[in-house]
MIKE-809896 format. One record per residue (C-alpha): residue number from 0; residue in one letter; x, y, z. Coordinates in nm, 2 decimals. Layout:
N
nr|rest|px|py|pz
NUM|A|X|Y|Z $
...
This chain:
289
nr|rest|px|py|pz
0|M|-0.67|6.15|-19.48 $
1|A|-0.35|6.21|-19.68 $
2|P|-0.12|6.09|-19.40 $
3|V|-0.33|5.77|-19.36 $
4|G|-0.29|5.70|-19.74 $
5|A|0.08|5.76|-19.72 $
6|A|0.11|5.53|-19.42 $
7|L|-0.08|5.26|-19.60 $
8|V|0.14|5.27|-19.91 $
9|G|0.45|5.27|-19.68 $
10|V|0.33|4.97|-19.49 $
11|F|0.26|4.79|-19.82 $
12|L|0.61|4.85|-19.93 $
13|Y|0.74|4.74|-19.59 $
14|S|0.55|4.41|-19.64 $
15|L|0.74|4.33|-19.95 $
16|S|1.08|4.32|-19.77 $
17|P|1.05|4.01|-19.55 $
18|V|0.95|3.80|-19.85 $
19|L|1.24|3.93|-20.05 $
20|V|1.49|3.88|-19.77 $
21|R|1.36|3.53|-19.69 $
22|A|1.39|3.43|-20.06 $
23|S|1.74|3.57|-20.09 $
24|E|2.06|3.35|-20.06 $
25|L|2.24|3.64|-19.89 $
26|S|2.30|3.64|-19.51 $
27|G|2.11|3.89|-19.30 $
28|P|2.41|4.12|-19.23 $
29|V|2.52|4.12|-19.60 $
30|F|2.17|4.19|-19.72 $
31|A|2.14|4.47|-19.47 $
32|F|2.48|4.62|-19.58 $
33|W|2.39|4.63|-19.94 $
34|R|2.04|4.77|-19.87 $
35|M|2.19|5.06|-19.67 $
36|L|2.48|5.13|-19.90 $
37|L|2.28|5.14|-20.22 $
38|A|2.02|5.36|-20.06 $
39|V|2.28|5.64|-20.00 $
40|P|2.30|5.77|-20.37 $
41|V|1.92|5.73|-20.41 $
42|L|1.85|5.95|-20.11 $
43|L|2.13|6.19|-20.21 $
44|L|1.94|6.25|-20.54 $
45|A|1.62|6.30|-20.34 $
46|V|1.79|6.56|-20.13 $
47|A|1.91|6.75|-20.44 $
48|V|1.57|6.74|-20.59 $
49|A|1.39|6.85|-20.27 $
50|R|1.62|7.13|-20.18 $
51|R|1.61|7.34|-20.50 $
52|G|1.81|7.62|-20.34 $
53|R|1.61|7.64|-20.02 $
54|P|1.81|7.66|-19.70 $
55|E|1.80|7.40|-19.43 $
56|P|1.54|7.45|-19.16 $
57|V|1.66|7.57|-18.82 $
58|G|1.53|7.47|-18.49 $
59|A|1.61|7.27|-18.17 $
60|G|1.58|6.94|-18.36 $
61|N|1.83|7.04|-18.63 $
62|G|2.14|6.91|-18.46 $
63|W|2.37|6.64|-18.59 $
64|W|2.29|6.39|-18.32 $
65|L|1.93|6.32|-18.43 $
66|P|2.02|6.18|-18.77 $
67|V|2.31|5.99|-18.62 $
68|A|2.08|5.84|-18.35 $
69|G|1.83|5.76|-18.62 $
70|G|2.10|5.60|-18.83 $
71|V|2.20|5.38|-18.54 $
72|G|1.84|5.27|-18.49 $
73|L|1.79|5.21|-18.86 $
74|A|2.12|5.01|-18.90 $
75|A|2.04|4.80|-18.59 $
76|N|1.68|4.74|-18.71 $
77|Q|1.80|4.62|-19.05 $
78|L|2.08|4.41|-18.92 $
79|A|1.87|4.25|-18.64 $
80|T|1.55|4.19|-18.84 $
81|M|1.72|4.05|-19.15 $
82|S|1.93|3.82|-18.93 $
83|A|1.62|3.71|-18.74 $
84|L|1.45|3.62|-19.07 $
85|K|1.73|3.38|-19.14 $
86|L|1.71|3.22|-18.80 $
87|T|1.33|3.19|-18.76 $
88|S|1.01|3.21|-18.96 $
89|V|0.85|3.53|-19.09 $
90|A|0.55|3.45|-18.88 $
91|N|0.76|3.45|-18.56 $
92|V|0.93|3.78|-18.65 $
93|A|0.58|3.93|-18.72 $
94|L|0.47|3.81|-18.38 $
95|I|0.75|4.00|-18.20 $
96|G|0.67|4.30|-18.43 $
97|T|0.32|4.33|-18.28 $
98|L|0.49|4.46|-17.97 $
99|A|0.59|4.78|-18.17 $
100|P|0.28|4.99|-18.08 $
101|L|0.34|4.96|-17.71 $
102|I|0.71|5.02|-17.74 $
103|I|0.68|5.32|-17.97 $
104|A|0.37|5.48|-17.82 $
105|G|0.52|5.44|-17.48 $
106|L|0.84|5.60|-17.58 $
107|G|0.64|5.88|-17.75 $
108|V|0.46|5.95|-17.43 $
109|W|0.78|5.94|-17.23 $
110|L|1.02|6.13|-17.46 $
111|L|0.79|6.35|-17.68 $
112|R|0.51|6.41|-17.42 $
113|E|0.25|6.28|-17.66 $
114|R|-0.09|6.22|-17.51 $
115|Q|-0.34|5.95|-17.63 $
116|R|-0.70|5.90|-17.54 $
117|P|-0.79|5.58|-17.35 $
118|M|-0.98|5.44|-17.65 $
119|F|-0.66|5.46|-17.86 $
120|W|-0.50|5.21|-17.63 $
121|V|-0.81|4.99|-17.63 $
122|W|-0.82|4.96|-18.01 $
123|T|-0.44|4.92|-18.02 $
124|L|-0.47|4.61|-17.81 $
125|V|-0.76|4.49|-18.03 $
126|A|-0.54|4.52|-18.34 $
127|M|-0.24|4.36|-18.17 $
128|A|-0.46|4.07|-18.06 $
129|G|-0.57|4.02|-18.43 $
130|A|-0.20|4.02|-18.55 $
131|M|-0.10|3.78|-18.27 $
132|F|-0.38|3.55|-18.36 $
133|V|-0.27|3.53|-18.73 $
134|V|0.09|3.46|-18.66 $
135|V|0.04|3.22|-18.38 $
136|A|-0.23|3.02|-18.56 $
137|E|-0.01|3.00|-18.88 $
138|S|0.31|2.92|-18.70 $
139|G|0.16|2.65|-18.48 $
140|G|0.29|2.83|-18.17 $
141|V|0.58|3.03|-18.06 $
142|D|0.84|2.76|-18.09 $
143|A|1.14|2.92|-18.25 $
144|S|1.51|2.99|-18.24 $
145|V|1.58|3.19|-17.92 $
146|W|1.84|3.41|-18.09 $
147|G|1.60|3.47|-18.38 $
148|M|1.33|3.59|-18.14 $
149|V|1.58|3.81|-17.94 $
150|L|1.70|3.97|-18.27 $
151|A|1.34|4.03|-18.38 $
152|L|1.28|4.22|-18.05 $
153|V|1.60|4.42|-18.09 $
154|G|1.48|4.51|-18.44 $
155|V|1.15|4.64|-18.30 $
156|V|1.32|4.86|-18.03 $
157|A|1.57|4.99|-18.29 $
158|F|1.29|5.09|-18.53 $
159|A|1.12|5.27|-18.24 $
160|V|1.44|5.48|-18.19 $
161|F|1.45|5.56|-18.56 $
162|M|1.08|5.66|-18.58 $
163|L|1.10|5.89|-18.28 $
164|C|1.42|6.06|-18.41 $
165|A|1.25|6.12|-18.74 $
166|R|0.95|6.27|-18.58 $
167|H|1.15|6.50|-18.35 $
168|S|1.39|6.62|-18.61 $
169|S|1.33|6.96|-18.77 $
170|R|1.52|6.87|-19.09 $
171|T|1.33|6.80|-19.40 $
172|L|1.24|6.44|-19.46 $
173|S|1.49|6.39|-19.74 $
174|Q|1.77|6.54|-19.54 $
175|F|1.70|6.33|-19.23 $
176|L|1.66|6.01|-19.42 $
177|F|1.98|6.07|-19.62 $
178|R|2.19|6.16|-19.31 $
179|S|2.05|5.88|-19.10 $
180|T|2.11|5.63|-19.39 $
181|V|2.47|5.75|-19.43 $
182|A|2.53|5.70|-19.06 $
183|G|2.37|5.36|-19.07 $
184|A|2.57|5.26|-19.38 $
185|V|2.90|5.36|-19.20 $
186|L|2.80|5.14|-18.90 $
187|L|2.71|4.84|-19.11 $
188|T|3.03|4.88|-19.32 $
189|G|3.24|4.86|-19.00 $
190|F|3.03|4.56|-18.88 $
191|V|3.08|4.35|-19.20 $
192|L|3.45|4.44|-19.21 $
193|V|3.51|4.34|-18.85 $
194|T|3.32|4.02|-18.89 $
195|G|3.48|3.94|-19.23 $
196|A|3.15|3.87|-19.40 $
197|D|3.15|3.77|-19.77 $
198|L|2.99|4.07|-19.95 $
199|T|2.96|3.89|-20.29 $
200|V|2.62|3.90|-20.45 $
201|G|2.62|3.57|-20.64 $
202|S|2.31|3.60|-20.85 $
203|R|2.12|3.86|-21.05 $
204|A|1.80|3.76|-20.86 $
205|D|1.95|3.86|-20.53 $
206|L|2.08|4.19|-20.67 $
207|L|1.72|4.27|-20.79 $
208|R|1.58|4.17|-20.45 $
209|V|1.82|4.41|-20.28 $
210|A|1.74|4.69|-20.53 $
211|A|1.37|4.63|-20.47 $
212|V|1.41|4.67|-20.10 $
213|V|1.62|4.98|-20.14 $
214|L|1.37|5.16|-20.38 $
215|G|1.06|5.02|-20.21 $
216|S|1.06|5.01|-19.83 $
217|G|1.41|5.16|-19.80 $
218|T|1.33|5.48|-19.99 $
219|V|0.97|5.54|-20.10 $
220|G|0.83|5.35|-19.81 $
221|H|1.04|5.52|-19.55 $
222|W|0.97|5.87|-19.69 $
223|L|0.59|5.82|-19.70 $
224|F|0.57|5.65|-19.36 $
225|T|0.79|5.91|-19.19 $
226|W|0.60|6.20|-19.35 $
227|S|0.27|6.05|-19.22 $
228|L|0.42|6.05|-18.86 $
229|R|0.47|6.42|-18.87 $
230|A|0.11|6.47|-18.94 $
231|T|-0.02|6.22|-18.68 $
232|S|0.18|6.06|-18.39 $
233|A|0.44|5.80|-18.34 $
234|G|0.19|5.57|-18.18 $
235|F|-0.05|5.60|-18.48 $
236|G|0.23|5.50|-18.72 $
237|A|0.32|5.20|-18.50 $
238|V|-0.04|5.07|-18.51 $
239|M|-0.06|5.11|-18.88 $
240|R|0.23|4.87|-18.91 $
241|L|0.01|4.60|-18.77 $
242|L|-0.13|4.57|-19.12 $
243|Q|0.20|4.43|-19.23 $
244|P|0.14|4.06|-19.14 $
245|V|-0.19|4.07|-19.33 $
246|L|-0.04|4.24|-19.64 $
247|A|0.26|4.01|-19.63 $
248|G|0.02|3.71|-19.64 $
249|I|-0.16|3.86|-19.94 $
250|I|0.17|3.93|-20.12 $
251|A|0.28|3.57|-20.05 $
252|W|-0.05|3.44|-20.18 $
253|L|-0.01|3.64|-20.51 $
254|L|0.36|3.59|-20.57 $
255|L|0.44|3.26|-20.40 $
256|A|0.10|3.09|-20.45 $
257|E|0.07|3.03|-20.07 $
258|S|-0.29|2.95|-19.95 $
259|V|-0.50|3.20|-19.76 $
260|T|-0.63|3.02|-19.44 $
261|A|-0.93|3.09|-19.21 $
262|P|-0.70|3.22|-18.93 $
263|Q|-0.55|3.47|-19.17 $
264|L|-0.90|3.59|-19.27 $
265|I|-1.03|3.61|-18.92 $
266|G|-0.72|3.78|-18.77 $
267|G|-0.69|4.01|-19.07 $
268|G|-1.05|4.13|-19.01 $
269|V|-0.98|4.20|-18.64 $
270|I|-0.66|4.39|-18.74 $
271|L|-0.84|4.60|-19.00 $
272|A|-1.12|4.68|-18.75 $
273|G|-0.87|4.79|-18.49 $
274|V|-0.66|5.00|-18.73 $
275|T|-0.97|5.16|-18.87 $
276|A|-1.08|5.26|-18.52 $
277|V|-0.74|5.39|-18.43 $
278|V|-0.74|5.61|-18.75 $
279|L|-1.08|5.76|-18.65 $
280|E|-0.97|5.80|-18.29 $
281|S|-0.64|5.98|-18.40 $
282|R|-0.84|6.24|-18.60 $
283|R|-0.99|6.36|-18.27 $
284|P|-0.81|6.63|-18.07 $
285|P|-0.57|6.48|-17.81 $
286|P|-0.67|6.51|-17.44 $
287|L|-0.57|6.83|-17.26 $
288|V|-0.46|6.65|-16.95 $
C-alpha cells in the first residue's frame, strides 16, 4: 500500500496548485515560467542527495530523449493548464481533467503494452462519472471560454506524455525529474522571451504562491506520484488524480471559507468508491492475455 499512500499525498499537493494559481495576479505563462525555473535548483539538490556516489542506472530507457520528451510534456502541461485557469473556472478545468484516465491508460496500453482487467475500466468510468457530476453541478453546466477548455485538454494530453515518459525511463526519479524540468524550463524561457511577457512578480504573496507550488506539487508531489507509478501502472495513477476535484473543494472550504454542497458530497462519495475499487483491482495480477 506504500505506492497508494504516496499517490494520495501527491494528489493532495497537486490539489493545492489550482487554488494558488487562481488566487495569483500573475498570468498563466509567467506563473508557469517561475514555477519551472525555481524548481531547477531544488531538484538539483535532490539529485545530489540521492546520488551519493552511485552511478547512473543503465538500460534502454536511459537515453536523453525521454527526459526531454517528459520536459516538453511538463512545460506544455504547466503552460496550458495555468493559462486555462485564467480563462475559465477551476471547475471547468477539472471537468476536462476527468478525461485523463482514458487518455493515459489508453496510451499506456498502446505504447507500454500495459494490460488492464475489464473491471478496472468499469470502476474508472464510475470514478469519472462522480468527478463529472461534481464539476458540472457546481459550475451550472459546461458553458465556458472555448480557448480555456481547449487549453485544459492540451494540458491533460501533455501530462499524459510526461507520466508515460517518467514510467518508461530507467533513470532514477530525481535524475528524470531534474532533467525533464530543465528541458521544460528552457522551453518556457524561450516562450516568454518570444512573447515579451512581463516576468515581474509584484507582490510577496505571489512569490510565496509560486514557491508553494514549486515545493509542493512541483517537487514533492511529482516525486511521490511518479514513484507510485513505477510500482503500479500509468492508468492507476491517472485514476488516483480523480480525487483532485474533491480535495481541491475541501482545501477551498478550509482556506477560502467556500461552502460544501450536496453535489460535492454525493459526487465525492462516488469518486472515493470508484478509486477504492480501482486500488483493490490494481493489486490483482494483470491478465495474461
